[in-house]
C-alpha positions, 0 to 999 in steps of 0.5 A: 445598490447591490451588496458585494458577495463575501469572499468566503461565499465566493470561495465556497461557490468556486470550490463547489463548481470545481468539484462538480466539474471534476465529477462530471468530467470523471463520470464518462470513464467510470460509467463506461467501464462500469457498464462493461463490467456488467457484461459476461466475462468473454464479452467484457474482455473483447470490448476492452481489447477492441477499445484498447487497441485504438488507445495503443498505450497506458501510462503508469506512475510507479514508485517501484524499482525498475527491475521489478517494474520491468517484470510486470510491464514485460508480462503485460505487453506479452499478453497485449502486444498492441499496447505499450506501457509508459512508466514514470518512476519516482518516490511515493511522495513525489508522485503523489505531489505530482498527481495532485499538482497536475490535477489542480492544473487540469492536466490528466497525464496518468492512467494508473498508479500503485501507491500505499492505501493510506494515501488513497484518502488524499487522492480520493478527497482531491478527486484524482482517482476514480472507481473501478470495480474489476471482477478480479477483486473477487480473488483478493484477501479481506482488507485488500479492497473497499466497497466503493471501488477506489481501493484495489490492493495488489500486495503488502508486507507483513511485519515481524520480529527480526533478531540476531541469532548470535545474540538471541536464541529462538527460545529467548526471542520475544513473541508478543507485544507484552514480551517487548515491554520486559525490562531486558529489552530496554535499549536493545530494540530497533524500529523504523521512524516511519511507524504509522502503519505499525501504530495503526494496526496497534490502535485498531487491535487494542483501541485508542486508549490501550494502544496509545498506552502501549506506544508510550510504554514502548517509547520508555524502552529506549528504542533505536529509531532509524530511517528505513526498515531495510537499514534497521534490518541490516543493523540487526544483522550486523549486531548493532542491536539484537532485535527489530520489532517491525522487520519486513517478512520478505526481507527477513527471509532474504537475509536469512537465505543469504547467510546473515545471522538472523531469524524472525518470529511472527508476532502475537496476538496479531501480525501488523500489515504494512499499508497495502499497496493499491493499484488505483485508476485516474479519475480521468484516465487518458486511456481508460480501456487500456488502464482497465486491462492493466488493473485486471492484469495486476489483480489477476493470478498471473500478475500476482504470481509475479509479485509472489516471486518478488517475495511480496505478500500478494493480494490474491488469497489463493497464492501461498507457499505452504512452506515454513515461511508461509504465514498460514492461518495466523491472525494478520491485521490490515489497517483500514485505509480510509480510517487511518488515511484520515488520521495520518497526522495523528499517527505521525505525532504518536510516532514521536512518542516511540522515539522519545 
């Protein structure tokens, strides 16, 4: 009589087969594009265009406001009039869940997705994104790409200290994390409840032990925690509290230009960078050559100039304003996507310390 196979063993075998099947299915698109990437630039471009003309469309899952999205799709379609960009918009978490659900069901509906780099860990682990080493990666800032080809950064947000100029002078405004811990700021600082990116930068710079101690000390400062950095910035402008420690640089500039009584300071000794937005390719894209052209476009100077005009901090390292709001050569810290994606739940738990 044959012995029955334990359920745990059966599950392990099925899981292995699932991974192998997905890897085998994903390989043709990855391999075909990798082969094209080894061609001379003009030859590669001609080959991509030839194949994309037969695909006719590219599907982009985009957690982005429609006007900003339209500027990218219109410019891309003007560049490649034989292609139509089909978009599905939604919140980052809802689109992430949709992709994972579709992938588990064996439906491969999307070609490209822009999503924060910390979510790439989950998508990569599920086998839902593929490698694509666009030659345009060479023009990106350090920290905006990985060695494997899964992570292709397109923009990020610098986080600054935003203050109400009616309540705080520039001379009085804090300039460093040590300044934030002074007794005079107790109960006067605001912060977004989604603090994982800020905390990741803190721990990466100071190390776990000192970084967590700083987080506990900040929590003792009675922070005003709210949902949404934009809301916190608006409350500072309205005088609800005088200081935000994780304001978006581009929003601070926009508020000041609009006449709000606010200004900002780039923090020292480093400027935390909110999780980089990455432009990922599906592991099994329905239109791989059109998708490759769209990834190239988003990483290119032309695509990055659109992002820059939208007041984003672009991935393209040679784009800089040179004006008073330019970050210049200051020390910016981009948290490692793989490392902190795997420690996301730990960061969420640490966030609770800030709002105690």
